[in-house]
Backbone bond lengths (Angstrom), bond angles and torsions (degrees), N, CA, C in turn:
res aa  C-N    CA-C-N  psi(-1)  N-CA   C-N-CA  omega(-1)  CA-C   N-CA-C  phi
1 X - - - 1.456 - - 1.533 111.43 -
2 X 1.323 115.43 -40.06 1.473 118.92 -179.95 1.529 110.43 -63.70
3 X 1.349 117.11 -46.11 1.467 120.48 179.43 1.525 110.48 -62.76
4 X 1.328 117.37 -39.33 1.456 120.45 179.01 1.524 110.72 -64.48
5 X 1.329 116.05 -41.99 1.460 120.55 178.70 1.525 110.88 -61.74
6 X 1.321 116.51 -44.30 1.468 120.63 179.76 1.523 110.43 -62.68
7 X 1.335 117.32 -44.66 1.461 121.39 -178.74 1.529 111.00 -63.49
8 X 1.329 116.65 -45.95 1.467 120.48 179.54 1.526 110.42 -63.52
9 X 1.321 117.00 -39.67 1.465 120.73 -179.48 1.522 111.01 -64.72
10 X 1.322 116.55 -39.91 1.461 119.93 178.09 1.526 111.17 -62.75
11 X 1.332 116.01 -46.54 1.466 120.20 -179.68 1.522 110.44 -64.15
12 X 1.339 116.16 -42.80 1.460 120.21 -179.28 1.528 110.97 -63.32
13 X 1.327 117.16 -40.59 1.461 120.82 178.68 1.522 111.15 -61.94
14 X 1.342 116.36 -41.84 1.457 120.45 178.78 1.528 110.98 -65.23
15 X 1.337 117.04 -43.07 1.460 121.23 -179.90 1.527 110.50 -63.12
16 X 1.325 117.37 -42.73 1.468 120.60 178.92 1.525 110.60 -62.53
17 X 1.327 116.42 -44.22 1.465 120.34 179.77 1.523 111.07 -60.52
18 X 1.342 117.65 -47.56 1.463 120.89 -179.49 1.524 111.34 -65.45
19 X 1.330 116.90 -38.01 1.463 120.25 179.69 1.524 111.44 -65.23
20 X 1.330 115.99 -45.04 1.469 119.92 178.85 1.523 110.11 -64.51
21 X 1.314 116.74 -41.35 1.465 120.86 179.24 1.529 110.88 -61.15
22 X 1.337 116.34 -47.00 1.458 120.92 -179.34 1.532 110.97 -64.96
23 X 1.327 116.96 -42.65 1.463 120.80 -178.67 1.527 110.85 -64.81
24 X 1.306 117.87 -48.21 1.467 120.63 -177.76 1.519 111.71 -66.55
25 X 1.320 116.41 -31.57 1.463 119.28 178.81 1.522 111.24 -74.78
26 X 1.318 117.12 -44.65 1.468 120.46 -177.40 1.524 112.25 -68.53
27 X 1.339 117.69 -26.93 1.467 121.58 179.38 1.527 112.25 -99.18
28 X 1.341 115.84 13.76 1.467 122.33 175.28 1.532 113.66 59.07
29 X 1.329 115.94 25.96 1.463 119.06 172.18 1.527 109.26 -70.61
30 X 1.314 116.08 -35.29 1.457 122.29 169.38 1.525 107.81 -117.95
31 X 1.296 116.56 158.35 1.466 121.16 -178.21 1.526 109.37 -73.51
32 X 1.322 116.51 110.91 1.462 120.60 -177.41 1.519 112.60 -67.17
33 X 1.335 117.59 -23.44 1.464 120.32 177.82 1.525 110.96 -70.93
34 X 1.318 116.22 -35.51 1.466 120.81 -179.29 1.522 111.44 -85.03
35 X 1.316 116.74 -45.80 1.466 121.14 -172.59 1.525 112.98 -96.33
36 X 1.327 117.86 -9.84 1.459 122.63 -178.23 1.532 109.12 57.21
37 X 1.332 116.71 -157.23 1.460 121.52 178.11 1.524 108.07 -162.59
38 X 1.346 118.12 160.71 1.465 119.64 179.44 1.529 113.44 -57.36
39 X 1.344 117.05 -38.56 1.466 119.08 -178.83 1.526 110.90 -68.11
40 X 1.321 117.80 -39.61 1.466 120.29 177.70 1.519 111.62 -66.13
41 X 1.318 116.55 -39.58 1.466 120.29 178.24 1.527 109.77 -64.40
42 X 1.332 116.28 -41.57 1.463 119.60 178.88 1.531 110.91 -63.82
43 X 1.341 117.72 -43.45 1.469 120.39 178.25 1.530 110.72 -62.97
44 X 1.317 116.70 -39.28 1.468 120.45 178.24 1.526 110.66 -61.93
45 X 1.353 115.60 -41.89 1.465 118.92 179.18 1.529 111.09 -63.72
46 X 1.326 117.27 -45.71 1.467 120.03 -178.10 1.534 111.15 -67.36
47 X 1.321 117.23 -33.51 1.463 119.68 175.90 1.529 110.96 -64.20
48 X 1.332 116.67 -43.74 1.466 120.13 179.14 1.531 111.53 -74.03
49 X 1.333 115.95 -27.15 1.467 118.69 176.19 1.523 110.81 -71.61
50 X 1.345 116.78 -30.00 1.462 120.23 -179.24 1.524 111.36 -63.33
51 X 1.331 117.34 -39.04 1.473 119.39 177.57 1.528 112.21 -96.89
52 X 1.359 115.97 7.00 1.462 124.18 173.67 1.531 113.30 65.37
53 X 1.310 118.17 11.98 1.463 119.39 -179.05 1.530 111.72 -70.11
54 X 1.343 116.82 -34.68 1.456 119.20 -178.02 1.524 111.06 -66.35
55 X 1.336 117.09 -32.31 1.461 119.58 -179.68 1.526 111.07 -70.16
56 X 1.323 117.02 -31.29 1.472 120.08 175.49 1.520 109.98 -65.39
57 X 1.327 117.14 -44.73 1.464 119.89 179.17 1.525 111.19 -65.84
58 X 1.319 116.51 -41.94 1.463 119.85 177.44 1.524 111.71 -61.44
59 X 1.338 115.87 -44.56 1.454 120.31 -178.65 1.522 112.41 -63.23
60 X 1.326 116.98 -39.64 1.465 120.70 179.70 1.523 110.61 -63.35
61 X 1.325 117.18 -49.39 1.469 120.84 -179.37 1.524 111.34 -63.87
62 X 1.337 117.35 -40.65 1.460 120.95 179.40 1.524 110.69 -64.65
63 X 1.331 116.91 -43.66 1.471 120.63 179.40 1.524 110.99 -61.39
64 X 1.320 116.90 -48.31 1.462 120.56 -178.17 1.531 111.32 -64.05
65 X 1.329 116.61 -37.08 1.466 120.32 179.30 1.516 111.00 -67.24
66 X 1.316 117.57 -44.93 1.461 120.60 -178.17 1.528 111.49 -66.80
67 X 1.334 117.08 -40.87 1.472 119.41 177.54 1.522 109.99 -62.63
68 X 1.321 117.24 -45.48 1.466 120.99 177.85 1.525 110.78 -59.82
69 X 1.318 116.43 -43.46 1.464 121.28 -177.73 1.532 111.67 -62.32
70 X 1.324 116.55 -48.26 1.466 119.14 -178.24 1.529 111.51 -67.76
71 X 1.315 117.46 -36.32 1.456 120.02 177.29 1.528 111.02 -67.41
72 X 1.322 117.11 -41.45 1.465 120.35 177.26 1.521 110.73 -61.72
73 X 1.322 117.00 -44.38 1.465 120.71 179.88 1.520 111.00 -60.94
74 X 1.330 117.14 -46.35 1.458 121.32 -178.28 1.523 111.60 -64.68
75 X 1.323 116.82 -52.32 1.463 120.02 -174.30 1.527 112.37 -71.78
76 X 1.330 118.04 -31.12 1.466 118.92 178.71 1.527 111.04 -69.98
77 X 1.326 117.68 -40.18 1.468 120.03 175.96 1.528 110.23 -65.14
78 X 1.333 116.67 -44.44 1.467 120.57 179.27 1.525 111.21 -60.94
79 X 1.338 116.99 -46.20 1.471 120.47 -179.16 1.524 111.06 -65.47
80 X 1.333 117.40 -40.13 1.460 120.01 178.90 1.520 111.66 -64.39
81 X 1.328 117.00 -37.47 1.463 120.71 176.55 1.530 110.65 -64.14
82 X 1.330 117.43 -43.69 1.465 120.48 179.06 1.528 111.24 -63.38
83 X 1.317 117.42 -40.97 1.464 120.68 178.10 1.529 110.76 -65.76
84 X 1.320 116.90 -37.43 1.462 120.35 178.74 1.535 111.30 -67.96
85 X 1.313 116.59 -37.20 1.462 120.78 -179.95 1.525 111.52 -67.88
86 X 1.326 117.50 -35.38 1.467 121.17 -174.88 1.527 109.62 -120.12
87 X 1.338 115.95 107.02 1.468 120.26 179.93 1.527 110.12 -66.47
88 X 1.339 117.44 -37.27 1.461 120.27 178.76 1.530 111.01 -62.92
89 X 1.326 115.78 -44.15 1.464 119.76 179.70 1.527 110.79 -62.67
90 X 1.319 117.09 -40.55 1.468 119.99 -179.78 1.523 111.11 -66.22
91 X 1.332 117.53 -39.32 1.464 120.23 178.65 1.523 111.68 -66.61
92 X 1.330 116.87 -33.42 1.468 120.93 178.96 1.528 111.09 -72.43
93 X 1.345 117.05 -44.74 1.458 121.28 -170.11 1.526 114.43 -89.58
94 X 1.323 118.03 -20.70 1.467 119.60 -173.80 1.529 113.12 -57.73
95 X 1.355 120.13 -45.01 1.482 118.26 178.42 1.525 112.76 -61.16
96 X 1.337 116.95 -37.05 1.463 120.06 179.64 1.528 110.93 -67.51
97 X 1.331 116.23 -38.44 1.465 119.28 178.22 1.527 110.86 -65.03
98 X 1.337 116.69 -38.77 1.459 120.69 178.39 1.527 110.61 -63.38
99 X 1.342 116.27 -43.58 1.464 120.22 179.74 1.519 110.63 -65.25
100 X 1.332 117.11 -45.87 1.461 120.13 -179.90 1.519 111.92 -63.28
101 X 1.332 116.50 -35.65 1.462 119.64 179.53 1.523 111.76 -69.59
102 X 1.334 116.68 -29.04 1.464 120.40 -178.29 1.525 113.25 -84.64
103 X 1.342 117.63 -11.22 1.460 119.85 179.85 1.525 110.61 -66.39
104 X 1.325 118.43 142.25 1.480 120.23 172.55 1.523 109.90 -68.40
105 X 1.319 116.15 116.99 1.467 119.57 -171.91 1.523 112.36 -68.90
106 X 1.333 117.01 -24.42 1.458 118.94 177.14 1.522 111.15 -64.39
107 X 1.348 116.56 -24.15 1.464 119.80 178.33 1.525 111.41 -77.21
108 X 1.329 117.18 -21.47 1.460 120.24 -179.95 1.527 112.56 -79.97
109 X 1.343 116.51 -26.65 1.463 119.79 -174.89 1.528 113.16 -58.17
110 X 1.351 120.49 -46.80 1.478 118.87 177.85 1.527 112.70 -61.09
111 X 1.336 116.02 -34.71 1.463 119.58 178.25 1.524 110.95 -66.89
112 X 1.325 116.83 -39.50 1.462 120.66 178.20 1.529 111.09 -64.40
113 X 1.333 116.49 -36.12 1.464 119.99 178.39 1.524 110.31 -63.84
114 X 1.345 116.78 -40.47 1.468 120.53 178.56 1.517 110.32 -65.17
115 X 1.325 116.74 -41.68 1.461 120.43 -177.36 1.522 112.79 -73.69
116 X 1.340 116.70 -45.31 1.464 121.43 -169.50 1.524 113.65 -106.73
117 X 1.343 116.93 -12.98 1.453 119.63 -176.54 1.518 111.06 88.02
118 X 1.310 115.79 168.15 1.465 121.88 -179.52 1.527 109.34 -84.30
119 X 1.331 116.35 73.78 1.457 122.16 -177.00 1.527 109.80 -124.86
120 X 1.314 115.62 173.25 1.467 120.11 177.26 1.519 111.08 -66.41
121 X 1.345 116.81 -31.15 1.466 120.02 177.05 1.518 110.99 -59.67
122 X 1.322 116.51 -40.34 1.459 121.01 178.68 1.522 110.86 -60.84
123 X 1.315 117.51 -41.79 1.466 121.20 -179.27 1.531 110.30 -66.45
124 X 1.324 117.03 -40.88 1.461 120.44 178.40 1.524 110.71 -64.05
125 X 1.329 117.21 -43.04 1.464 120.99 177.79 1.531 110.26 -64.18
126 X 1.335 116.85 -38.79 1.472 120.13 176.57 1.529 110.56 -61.54
127 X 1.325 116.69 -40.21 1.462 119.83 176.15 1.514 112.39 -63.90
128 X 1.335 116.82 -38.98 1.459 120.71 178.33 1.522 111.64 -67.31
129 X 1.333 116.68 -38.46 1.462 120.06 -174.10 1.518 112.70 -62.93
130 X 1.323 117.24 -26.29 1.465 120.07 -178.89 1.527 111.24 -71.87
131 X 1.325 117.30 -32.70 1.461 120.67 -169.24 1.520 115.02 -108.78
132 X 1.314 118.76 -27.10 1.459 119.63 -162.68 1.523 113.41 -70.09
133 X 1.320 118.37 -40.34 1.466 119.57 -174.78 1.527 111.43 -68.94
134 X 1.310 116.76 -44.30 1.462 119.84 176.39 1.520 111.74 -64.05
135 X 1.332 116.88 -36.80 1.458 120.65 179.21 1.529 111.20 -65.13
136 X 1.327 116.86 -41.42 1.470 120.37 178.33 1.524 110.38 -61.79
137 X 1.321 116.82 -46.31 1.462 120.78 -179.09 1.531 111.65 -62.80
138 X 1.322 117.00 -42.66 1.466 120.38 -178.97 1.525 111.45 -66.03
139 X 1.341 116.33 -42.92 1.465 119.44 -179.84 1.523 111.13 -68.23
140 X 1.321 116.68 -39.90 1.464 119.67 178.22 1.529 110.57 -62.54
141 X 1.326 116.86 -41.67 1.463 120.66 176.87 1.522 110.65 -61.44
142 X 1.328 117.01 -40.54 1.463 120.57 177.82 1.526 111.28 -65.00
143 X 1.330 116.98 -41.89 1.466 120.18 178.48 1.533 110.82 -60.74
144 X 1.334 115.72 -41.27 1.466 119.83 -176.25 1.532 112.48 -73.87
145 X 1.313 117.39 -17.90 1.464 120.44 -179.62 1.525 112.49 -94.45
146 X 1.322 117.00 11.72 1.463 120.95 178.06 1.528 109.97 -63.70
147 X 1.312 116.34 145.98 1.468 122.63 -178.30 1.532 110.63 -54.71
148 X 1.333 118.77 114.76 1.472 120.03 -179.04 1.519 113.10 -65.49
149 X 1.333 116.90 -26.11 1.458 119.30 179.08 1.517 112.16 -63.51
150 X 1.329 116.59 -40.05 1.466 120.08 178.82 1.525 111.04 -67.83
151 X 1.331 117.10 -37.17 1.463 119.63 178.06 1.526 110.96 -67.54
152 X 1.338 116.01 -38.33 1.477 119.61 177.07 1.520 110.85 -63.55
153 X 1.321 116.48 -37.92 1.460 120.50 178.74 1.525 110.99 -62.27
154 X 1.336 117.60 -42.56 1.458 120.97 178.72 1.522 110.38 -61.83
155 X 1.338 117.24 -43.72 1.469 120.88 178.64 1.524 111.01 -64.92
156 X 1.329 116.79 -38.19 1.466 120.84 180.00 1.515 111.29 -63.61
157 X 1.327 116.09 -35.05 1.464 120.81 179.79 1.524 112.88 -83.45
158 X 1.331 117.32 7.85 1.455 121.09 176.71 1.517 114.72 91.09
159 X 1.313 116.92 11.27 1.461 119.69 179.91 1.515 112.48 -76.71
160 X 1.295 115.85 154.46 1.462 122.44 177.38 1.527 109.59 -94.07
161 X 1.340 115.03 176.88 1.459 119.72 179.27 1.523 110.62 -62.99
162 X 1.329 116.59 -32.12 1.460 120.59 177.37 1.532 110.61 -63.25
163 X 1.342 116.49 -38.39 1.462 119.98 178.42 1.527 111.55 -67.88
164 X 1.333 116.20 -37.10 1.463 119.64 176.37 1.530 110.24 -60.27
165 X 1.336 115.47 -42.17 1.464 120.04 -179.99 1.517 111.60 -63.08
166 X 1.318 117.18 -50.81 1.467 120.90 -172.36 1.528 113.30 -78.06
167 X 1.342 117.94 -26.36 1.459 120.01 -174.76 1.528 114.11 -104.94
168 X 1.326 117.16 -15.90 1.465 119.46 -178.10 1.531 111.80 -126.00
169 X 1.338 116.12 -57.51 1.462 120.44 -170.46 1.523 111.39 -65.34
170 X 1.336 117.51 -55.27 1.464 119.70 -177.33 1.526 112.70 -64.41
171 X 1.355 119.13 -46.07 1.468 117.72 178.56 1.529 113.39 -60.63
172 X 1.344 117.26 -40.13 1.462 119.22 -179.17 1.531 112.39 -72.96
173 X 1.350 116.76 -17.60 1.463 120.87 -178.34 1.523 112.90 -96.91
174 X 1.318 117.60 3.58 1.467 120.00 180.00 1.529 111.87 -58.41
175 X 1.352 120.01 -43.92 1.473 118.06 176.33 1.526 112.96 -58.82
176 X 1.339 117.35 -38.43 1.470 120.10 178.60 1.524 110.66 -67.24
177 X 1.336 117.40 -38.88 1.466 120.88 178.98 1.523 110.08 -64.17
178 X 1.328 117.08 -44.64 1.463 120.61 179.42 1.524 111.19 -65.72
179 X 1.334 116.63 -39.20 1.463 119.87 177.56 1.525 111.02 -63.22
180 X 1.338 116.46 -40.28 1.463 120.74 176.74 1.512 111.28 -63.88
181 X 1.316 117.00 -37.94 1.460 120.46 179.50 1.526 110.84 -63.20
182 X 1.338 117.22 -39.35 1.461 120.32 178.90 1.524 111.17 -62.56
183 X 1.329 115.65 -39.32 1.462 119.52 179.22 1.520 110.64 -73.48
184 X 1.334 115.96 -41.23 1.466 120.78 -173.45 1.519 113.06 -66.25
185 X 1.327 118.01 -32.07 1.461 119.00 -177.65 1.523 110.29 -63.82
186 X 1.344 116.72 -37.95 1.454 119.72 176.65 1.519 112.51 -72.32
187 X 1.339 116.79 -39.88 1.462 120.43 179.78 1.524 111.38 -65.82
188 X 1.329 116.45 -38.83 1.472 119.33 178.10 1.522 110.75 -64.15
189 X 1.321 117.08 -38.76 1.465 119.98 177.07 1.525 110.56 -62.85
190 X 1.330 116.79 -41.29 1.468 120.42 177.44 1.525 110.35 -61.69
191 X 1.337 117.08 -46.19 1.453 120.41 -179.74 1.517 113.27 -63.61
192 X 1.326 116.18 -38.77 1.463 120.26 178.32 1.522 110.57 -64.18
193 X 1.328 117.13 -42.76 1.468 120.22 179.61 1.526 110.11 -64.38
194 X 1.338 117.61 -40.03 1.471 120.27 176.19 1.527 110.17 -60.11
195 X 1.332 116.62 -43.69 1.462 120.15 177.79 1.513 112.34 -63.66
196 X 1.345 116.57 -39.12 1.461 119.77 179.18 1.524 111.80 -68.74
197 X 1.328 117.04 -28.35 1.459 119.00 175.46 1.525 111.52 -56.88
198 X 1.340 116.15 -35.09 1.460 120.69 -168.98 1.525 114.13 -108.25
199 X 1.337 117.43 -25.83 1.467 117.65 -167.59 1.515 113.87 -136.29
200 X 1.337 118.46 27.03 1.466 119.58 -174.70 1.521 111.44 -126.92
201 X 1.317 114.47 156.40 1.460 122.09 170.94 1.521 110.75 -119.31
202 X 1.322 115.63 6.71 1.458 121.73 176.18 1.521 108.40 -158.72
203 X 1.314 115.80 160.80 1.458 120.62 -175.64 1.522 110.86 113.23
204 X 1.316 116.27 162.64 1.458 120.36 -177.48 1.525 111.92 -67.60
205 X 1.331 117.50 -34.72 1.455 119.90 176.04 1.518 111.95 -62.50
206 X 1.339 115.56 -41.73 1.467 119.57 176.10 1.523 110.67 -62.88
207 X 1.331 117.80 -41.41 1.467 121.10 179.05 1.528 111.27 -60.45
208 X 1.333 117.11 -40.07 1.460 120.66 -179.37 1.525 110.33 -63.55
209 X 1.339 116.51 -47.93 1.463 119.79 -179.63 1.525 111.10 -65.79
210 X 1.327 116.90 -44.25 1.468 120.84 -178.17 1.536 110.92 -63.37
211 X 1.325 117.01 -45.43 1.468 120.27 -178.07 1.521 111.49 -67.83
212 X 1.340 117.61 -32.43 1.468 119.02 177.07 1.522 111.21 -69.13
213 X 1.332 116.51 -33.33 1.465 120.06 -179.73 1.525 111.98 -70.47
214 X 1.334 116.92 -35.04 1.461 120.12 178.99 1.541 111.58 -98.71
215 X 1.328 116.10 6.03 1.452 123.48 175.52 1.529 112.30 59.32
216 X 1.336 115.71 44.18 1.456 121.81 173.41 1.531 108.31 -100.54
217 X 1.337 116.06 87.48 1.456 120.27 -173.48 1.521 112.68 -68.13
218 X 1.335 117.06 -26.62 1.464 119.41 178.13 1.532 110.45 -62.47
219 X 1.329 116.72 -45.87 1.463 120.97 179.54 1.520 110.37 -66.67
220 X 1.334 116.09 -41.64 1.467 119.99 -178.34 1.525 110.95 -61.68
221 X 1.332 116.78 -49.99 1.464 119.91 -178.54 1.526 111.37 -68.13
222 X 1.329 117.04 -35.56 1.463 120.01 176.14 1.523 110.38 -61.07
223 X 1.338 117.66 -42.40 1.465 121.63 179.80 1.521 110.80 -63.91
224 X 1.332 116.42 -40.30 1.463 119.88 178.99 1.530 110.67 -65.43
225 X 1.327 116.27 -42.39 1.470 120.12 177.80 1.533 110.58 -61.45
226 X 1.327 116.70 -43.28 1.461 119.77 179.39 1.523 111.26 -65.25
227 X 1.332 117.46 -35.70 1.465 120.28 175.60 1.527 111.03 -63.20
228 X 1.322 116.71 -41.47 1.468 120.42 178.38 1.523 110.73 -63.23
229 X 1.333 116.33 -44.17 1.468 120.23 179.38 1.528 110.20 -63.94
230 X 1.336 116.67 -41.92 1.461 120.42 178.70 1.523 110.95 -62.99
231 X 1.327 117.16 -43.06 1.467 120.75 179.59 1.525 111.08 -61.83
232 X 1.344 116.77 -44.71 1.462 120.01 179.01 1.527 111.44 -65.21
233 X 1.338 116.37 -39.74 1.454 119.75 179.70 1.519 112.37 -65.32
234 X 1.330 117.16 -45.29 1.459 121.09 179.47 1.521 111.10 -64.38
235 X 1.332 116.23 -41.73 1.465 119.59 178.50 1.536 110.60 -63.08
236 X 1.330 116.47 -40.81 1.468 119.91 179.83 1.521 110.99 -64.13
237 X 1.345 116.81 -39.83 1.465 120.10 179.53 1.518 110.88 -64.96
238 X 1.340 116.83 -46.62 1.471 120.54 -179.60 1.529 110.39 -64.75
239 X 1.323 117.59 -39.79 1.471 121.26 179.18 1.524 110.75 -64.85
240 X 1.331 116.53 -43.35 1.462 120.41 178.10 1.518 111.49 -63.83
241 X 1.331 116.54 -40.32 1.462 120.84 176.80 1.513 110.84 -63.02
242 X 1.353 116.84 -39.40 1.457 120.75 178.84 1.527 111.95 -64.80
243 X 1.348 117.33 -38.86 1.459 119.70 178.83 1.515 111.54 -67.51
244 X 1.356 115.95 -34.13 1.469 119.41 178.82 1.520 110.96 -70.14
């Protein structure tokens, strides 16, 4: 009953918001040219769906986000394992990882364009840059907080450091890895959109910048809505995969 109440309340809140938005826009209580309306956004989507252009932009952003996400997951686990294996390496690199993680990633995007050019690779790297440093630090912290008693037991039974990693550290860190994946999917989407703002000719980020320049608020708001739906969908998929 509680879950049903929460679900109904969420849907009802969304319906009320859209109804108020549509009513105030259609009766000129708010400027419909600036704020658009749900019906105008829906018509804009169906118009772009008719010529299939919106699906191309959606597909580009989804592809770049997923590639960034899988690369971040792979390299962050690999880097955390290397830091765990070598205490000296972790002590040397940890301050640099903290600094890189604290940098505003939007400031890195123009630099990446200069280095790599205005290509899809640049956008994927921009998506990775938002998530990878924090992910490495979080996973390394999880590895280091593994139960020392279990690691001592492996050593007592004649196991090597490799056995500690594969039989204790990684299995006990699976919840942390899955939690990082849930966060990273959203961060990668943010990074990809930042990259598309600066270096793309297609994608939802490009649509947002292009529509703002020509003052087409229907396209801009439609792109933002689609980004929200994509973020919720990707998060739901990763969460469901984690539960399985």
